[in-house]
N, C-alpha and C positions, 0 to 999 in steps of 0.2 A: 958387965954387962950383955947378958946373952940378947942375941936377936931375936927379934919375931919373924916368925914362918909363915907368909898367906899363901893358902893353895889358889893355883890359878884358876880352876874351874869348881866352884862350890858350887854341890848339889841344890837342885832347886828345894824350896821351903814345900815341906808337906801340905796337901789341900786341907784346908778346914774343914772340918766335918759340918754337914748339913746341919743347919740352924732346926731347931724342932721349933714347929707353929705353934704360935702363940695358941693358947686355949680360946674357943670359939669362933676362932678363924676359919673360912671354908678353905677345904683342901682341894687342891688342883690334882684329878686324876691323870694318872701316868699313862702315857701311849703304850696298846700292849707290845710287846717285842715281836719282831718281824720273824716270821719263820723262815719267809725265802727273803732273804736281804737282795735288794734290786740291784742288778748289776750298774756299774756307770756306763754312761750313752757313749757309744762310739760314732764318731762322724761319719756320715755316710746319707744313702737312701732308704728309706722306711716305706711301706705300704701299709696304710691303717683301714682296716675294714669297718664299716659301720653298717648298722641294720637298716634296709630300705625305709621303714615307718619312720625312722628318725631323721631324714633327708629333708632337709628344706629346700625347696629350688627358688630360693632368692638370689637375684643376679646381683653380683658385686657393685657398689656405687658408680665405678667407672665404667660399667659396662650398662648400667639401667637404661640409657638412653637408647644403646644399639639393642637390648631386648625388645624395650616397646616398639622401634619402628620393626623390626623383624616379626613380633607378635601381631602388630595392624596389618603388616603384609601379606604375613600368610594366613590371615583369617579368611575361610572361602565364606563366611555369610557377609562380610562387607560389601562386595560388589554387588552382590544380589540386594540385599536393601538399598542399597544406592539405587539401583535400576528399577526398583518398585517404587521409591519416592518420586523418581523422575517420570516414572508413569503415570501417576497419579496426578502429580502437578499438570502433566500436560494434558490429562483427560479433564481437569477440573477447568484449565484455560479454556479448552475447546468448548466445553458444556457453557461458560460465562459469556464466549463470543457467540456461539449459536443463539442463546438466550438474547443476548443485546442485539442479534441481526432480526430474530422473531420480533421483538420489542418496535424496533423501527420499522420493520414490513408492516405490522398492524397498524401503528400510526399513521404510516405514509398511506396506504391503499385502503384500509379500513374494509377488509374482506367481510362478505355477509353470505350465508349459504344459499345455495340456488332452492327454487320450488318447484316441486312436480305434482301434478294431477291427471287423472283421465277426464278428458273434456266429451267424450262422445265414443259411442260403442254401436257396431253395427253387426247382427249376428246371423248366418243363412247356416243350414247344411244339417240343422237338427229338428229331425222329424221325432216325437215323442209317441206318435201312436203305431209304429211299426217296429218289429223285433230285428229288422234287416240292418246291416252295418251302417254308418253315418261317417261322415265325412263335414265334419266343422270348418267354418270359414268364416273369421272375423277382420273388420277395420276397427283398429282403437287408436283414436286419436290422443297422444298423450301432450299435456300441456307442459313446455319449459320455461321457467321464469329464472333469468338472471338479472338481479337487482343491483349488482356490483358496478360501480362507476368507473372503474380502472381495470378490471378483469373481463377478458373473453376467455370463451370456452371452444374447444375444439371437439366435437362430438366424432369419433374416429369408427374405421370399420371395425368389425367383429363384435357389434350387438348383438343381443338377443332378448326376445320379448315371448312371455310366455302366458297362457290362460288357463286358470285351474277352476275346476269344480269341485269343493272339497279336496280331496287327494289325488283326484283325475284332471290329469293334463287334457284338455280339450285340443288347442292347438298352439302353435309356435311360428315365430317367425325373425324378424330383424329390424330394426332402427335405421333412416338413412343417414349417411355420415354429411355432417355439414360442420358450419361456423358459427358461432351464437355471439355476436356482440356485447357490450357492455351496455347495461340498461335495456335489455332487449327480452321480449317474452314471445316464442316461437312454439307453433302446434306442430308436433311431428306426428304423421300419418304411417302407422305400420300396419301391414296386409298380412294377417297370420292364417296358416291353414293347419289342419289336422288329418293325419292318415286315416283310412278305414279302420273303424272300430266298432266294434257291438257293446251296445249299452245294456248292462244286466237289468233286469226286471226293476230291482231296487233303484238305479239310478233313475231309470226312466220315471217310476213312480214319484221319486222326491223332487226332480225337476218338474214335474207336470203339478206338483202339490204347491211347490215355490211360486210358480209362474201364476196358478191361479190366485195366488194371495198377492201378486204384483209386485213381489220383491224375490229376484233369483241372486244368491250371494256368489259374486265371482270374485277370483284374485289374480291380479296381472302383476307379474315379474317381469321386471327391466334390468338388465344389467349391460352397461355402456362404457367404454375407455374411451377417457376424455383426458386433454391435456389442457391447462391453463395456460393463459396469455396475458402477462404483466408488462405493458411496454412493447418492446421487443426482445422480450425474454420468454421462453416457452418451458414449461415444467416437463418432468418425467410424465409416463405414462400414468395415470392413477383411473381405479374401477369405481364407478358409480352402480351401486344396486338400489334398486327403487321397488318398493311391495306397495299395491294399492289394493285395498279391500274395496270392493264395488258392489251396488245392487242395482239391478235393473228390472223394469217391470214385466217385460216378455223376451222371449228369446226369437225375435224377428228382426229383420232390416230396420224397421222403424223403432228399436229399444230406445227408451228413455232411461238415463242415469237417475235415481234416485237419491243415492250417498255415496260418496267417494272420501277415502281417507287414506292418505299417502305417507309412508314413511321411508327413508332410505338412510344409506351407510355408505361410507368410503373406504375403501383399500389403499392406502398410500403407496403401497410398495407392491 
């Protein structure tokens, strides 16, 4: 009986031919053949170049907190905004405090406006019948009324008083300095003098015509620096400006006031 001989290494079976697709089934496109085969990667360091427009500056999650802190620290506008907010808050607080202090002052002191009027006037040195220079002189009595119960008024040196006929200044001078207590009425006598002046014929005729009608319009302007006293506290210097429109019947020492209307303003600083 003959022995069977088996080969040690039998050849692999031939590959089976590809199955033809069934009719009606979709065909899978085959990949295009590579013109240039990609060489295998070799271990090492590589430099990858990416266009700038495709770079997104997003920090990795582990560095996000550090990036945020650095961004906030390096923002130059943040300290400026904080400073502006603090300044606005300080100004608002100061305004509120000043308003509260003014309200308390008004409720406690109850300030009232003083009153002024021209109570008398004596005129000399106006000769309307001659064309020679004249030197007007007037004594003006100014009545000052302080109706406040808790405020005194210091009338300081450096005041001025002037008398005008239309736009022509006839004479000037000053008021005496004095202290006016609360709830007080004081009449101030001011001696005013004018330099030698030549009146034009138009001015002499206008004055003579007004005097003939018994109503010569004059304007008295007074400017006085004052300080208010509330208890033991004195304010800073305040300037009071008084303007009085006065009519007199004649330009003599016995002139009588027909009407007077005064208005005043205050320069706080």
